[in-house]
N, C-alpha and C positions, 0 to 999 in steps of 0.2 A: 755148498757145492756150487761151482760156477757153471755157466752155460756150456763152456767147452767140454768139461768133464761129463756133463749130462749127454751131450751129443755123442761123445766117444763111447759111452756106455750103451747108448741106443744103437750105434753103428755096430758094435760087437754083437749085441743081441740079434740084430737084423742079419749080420753076416753068418751067424750060426743057422739061420732059417733058410738061407739061399743056397742053391747048389752052384758050385763053380762051373764055369764054361770051360770045356776042354778045347782049347784052340787047335790042338794037334789033330783032333778028330776031323776027318774029311767030311765035306758036305755031300749029301746024296747027289748022284749024277744028274738027276732030273730036276734038281733045285735051282731055280733062277729067281732071284729076288724080285726082278721087275716083271716076272711072269706069274706071280702068285694069283690064284683064282680069286676073283672078287665076287662075293655073293651079294646080289642086290635083292632087296625085298621086291617081290612082284607086286606092282600096283595094279589094282583092278582097272580094267579098261572102262573108261567113261563112255557111255553111249554118245555117239555123234548125233547131236540134235540138228535137225534140218528145219530152219525157219522159212516161212514163205511170205512173200509180199501179199498183204490183204487186198491189194488193188489190182494186181495183174496175175498173181498166183505163181510167179517165178520164185525158185528157191534161192537161198543165200549164196549158193554156188554158181548161180546163173547171172548174178547181178554184181555190179561194182561195190555197192554199199547198201546195207539193209539196216534201217533204224527201227527199233522195237519200242512200242508204247505199252500202255497198260493192257490193252486187249487186242492189239493189232501191230502190224509191221508194215513199213513202206520202203520201197527201193528208190534209188536215186532217180531212175527214169520216171517213176510215177510222181515223185516230188515235182519234177519239171512240168509234167502234164497237169498236175493239180494247181501249180502256180498260174499256168495259162488259163485253166478252167475257172479259177477264182476271179480273174479279171474279166473274163468273157461271159461267165454263166450268170444269168439273171435269176435262176431258180435257187431257192434257199430251202433246205430241208429242216424247217423249224421244229419238227417233232423228233429230230434225230440228235444224238449227242456224239461228240468226238470220241473215237475209240482210243485215242492217245491221252487226252487230258481229262475227259469226262464232261467238258463244257457242252451245254446245249447251244444250238444255233440261235442267233438273234440277228437283228438287222445289221449290226456292225461286224458280226463274225459268222460268215457262212460256213456250213458244213458240207463237204463234198463226199458223195457216196462212192465207195469202191466195191470190189467184188465181194469181200467179206468184212468190210469195216468202213468207218467214216473218219474223216479228218477235217479239222477246222482250219481256217486261214491262219490263225495264230500258230498252230503246230506245223503247218506247211512252211511258214517263214522260219521257224526254229530249225526244222529239218534241213531246209535249204542252207541256212547259215552253218550248220554242223558240217554239211558236205563241202561247202566252200572253204571252211577253215581247215578241214582235213586235207583237201586237195592242195591248198596253199602250203600247208606244213610238209606235205610229201614232196613238193617241188623244191623246197629249200633244203 
């Protein structure tokens, strides 16, 4: 038996199982193909998380950019302030560790205290680069 006859046999068996469409039967008046109701699965609402800067306390809705670390977050304005403080500040919190990377302060890497966290010079520079990169990408 060739493939053609097998296909024909299968087509006849299938045709017996299907009901013919009566084209002369009118569609219901309220039926419009493009207006069929579409049922969407209702997705559970995700709670909106509000993050706050660990240095000034402003929420992510009040600042241009908020960068989160391991145990703290810092806004773009506080990054600028910390950059200034790191060059001007002579005090070093040697017993404190950075809330972003976990490094302890040392002579070459100062840690600056915020309201609810600490940030080292290394992380300040990384945050500053992230903000600058994002700003330059949004301009282009």
